[in-house]
DOFI-344231 format. One record per residue (C-alpha): x, y negated, z. Coordinates in steps of 0.2 Angstrom, whole numbers, plus 2048, in hexadecimal, padded with zeros to 3 digits. Layout:
# DOFI-344231
XYZ...
# end
This chain:
# DOFI-344231
8008008008077F07FB8057DF8038037CF7FA80A7C08038047AE7FF81079F80380878F80581377F80381477481180D76280E81B75780782576680182B7667EE82B7587E38247487EB8157417E38177317DB80F7237E580171A7DC8047087D67FA6FB7DE7EE6F07D47F96E17D98096EA7D27FF6EE7C27FA6DC7C080C6D67C28126E27B58056DC7A98096CA7AC81B6CE7A98186D679980C6C879481A6BB7978276C678E81B6C977F81E6B97758316BB77682F6CE7718246CA7628306BD75C83F6C775F8376D57558326CA7478426C074584F6CD74A8496DF74A83F6DF73B84C6D772F8596E473584C6F27318486EA72085B6E871C85E6FA7208507007168546F57078666FA70786070B6FF8597036F085F6FA6E18576F06D38586F86C28506F46B18437006AB83970069B83D6F568C8427026808537026768536EF6758546EC6878486E269183D6EA69D83A6E66AF8446E76BF83E6F46CB8456FA6DC84C70B6DB8527166E98647196E78697216F887A71C6FE8807156ED87F7036F488A7077028967116F68977016EC89C6F76FC8A97027038B17046F18B16F26EC8C26EA6EC8B96D96ED8B16DE6FD8C16E47058CA6D46FF8BD6CA7088BF6D47188D26D17178CF6BE7168C36BF7248CF6C972F8DD6BC72B8D16AE7308CC6B77408DF6B97458E26A77428D369F7498CD6A97588DD6A97628E069675F8CE6927648CE69C7738DE69577A8D86837768C768777F8D068E78E8DC67F78F8CE67378E8C467C79B8D367D7A78D666A7A48C46667A88C56717B88D46687BE8D66587C88DE64F7B98CD64B7B08C26407BA8B263E7AF8AF6507AB89E64E7A58A36427978B164D7918A765D7928996557878A664E77B8AE65F77989E66877789665C76A89E66375B89467475F88466A75E88766574C88167373F88E67D73788A67772688B66572B89B6687338A267072489C6627198A56557248B565F7248B56617118B464E7108C364D71B8CC65A7118C96527008D964A6FA8D163C6F18C76356FF8CD63D70F8D563071B8DF63F7238E76447128EA63170E8F162E71F8FD63D71E90263870C90762671391462E71E91A63A7119116497159076507068FB65D70A8ED6667018E066E70C8D96786FE8EA6806F98E96936F88F46967078EC6897128D968A70E8D669871B8DF68D7288D367E7238C46897258CB68F7368CD67D73B8BA6797388B56887438C16847508BB6727518A96787528AA68675F8B868176A8AC6777758A06857768AD69277C8B46847888A36857918A46977938B669679B8B16877A68A26907AD8AD69E7B28BA6927BA8AD6897C48A669A7CB8B769E7D38B669B7E68BF68C7EB8C56957FB8D269E7F08D968D7EA8DA6877FC8E36978028EF6957F48F36837F88F668880A90269580490B6887FA90568B7E990567C7DD8F86787CF9016827C29036927CD8F06907D18EC68F7BF8F669E7BA8F36AA7C98E16A67CE8D869D7BF8DE6A87B18DB6B97B88CA6B47BD8C56AF7AC8C86BF7A38B66C47A28B26B379A8C16B578E8BA6C67898A86BF7868B06B077C8BB6BC7718AC6C876D8A16B97688AF6B275E8B36C27558A16C675189F6B474B8AE6B27408AB6C373789B6BB7308A56AC72989A6A371C89769171F8A968A71D8AE69370D89D69170589D67E7088B067D7038AD6866F38A46766ED8B466D6ED8C067C6EA8BB6876DB8C86946E08BD69A6EE8B36A86E58A26AE6E88A96BD6F18B66B46FB8AE6BB70B8A26CA70D8946BE7128966B47038966C46F98856C970187D6B96FD8826B86EA87F6CB6E886D6C86EE86B6B96E28716C36D38816BA6D188C6C96D588A6DB6CE8816E66D48746D96D98656D96E38606DB6F68656ED6F78786EA6F48786DA6FE8706E370C87D6F170B88B6E370C8836DC71C8806ED7248936F27218986E172888E6E37378956F473A8A76ED7388A36DF74489C6EB7518AC6F774F8B86E87518AE6E17618AE6F37688C16F67658C56E576D8BA6E877C8C26FA77F8D36F277D8CF6E478A8C86F17968D76FC7958E36ED7988D96E87A78D96F97AE8EC6FB7AD
# end
């Protein structure tokens, strides 16, 4: 004869039941989603949907169909798979543009970051009395649209009307800012003038967040201003430097305004001078293959390259900080 045993779980044993949310918590949750909804909708419309559409259109290309032996016909979007991406990665014009952009980044980003850090440390010191005036003055160029800034500097680079060129010529220095070996430096100068103030604010915020007790302790130990700057301020702005470098790398890899505006005065700047210019003129039909599909492929490949460069820099920075 077999006996059957029944086990009864004690109250509270096993997985704990999830507590029911109160009506007040549900109302707060709905209120939060209601406040976030306008931003979420706009974010989806102006950011998410364009990315999805670009990815979708990158698999299509405009081809002519119909018209018989004498040509003609109409353009239709045809699914071509990865042919647009194959065109991008095998295009010598694209990789030449990448090379120009990387050279531009190597010239512009370090100089701008050093200048921004120097200005921030100057404003954070006791040397400058009217910090607000100088801070606003350094930041003002960032408030000028990039296209307008490029137009201003193209005027200042023009040898026929530029006061800078004429002033240098008066002291025996003849310079052509549109020369082949100088033009990238001229573009870098425009970007540096525009964004140094913006990056300065990032560094200045980091400097002002440093506890002043560290400065007082260092002065009691006999440290001078230079030693405080090198041993306290600089180590505490590494996170700000990483942010500024990442933003600068991602921004410069999208170089467009400066060469596009300067190409009006310098015909040697081709329509494929940078990948972003190549994407624009490909979409307009000026470059072959034309259409939104190849242009979207160029933009997507550039986004991947920018992401890879930013990730590599972040990993390198993290590794250096851990050592």
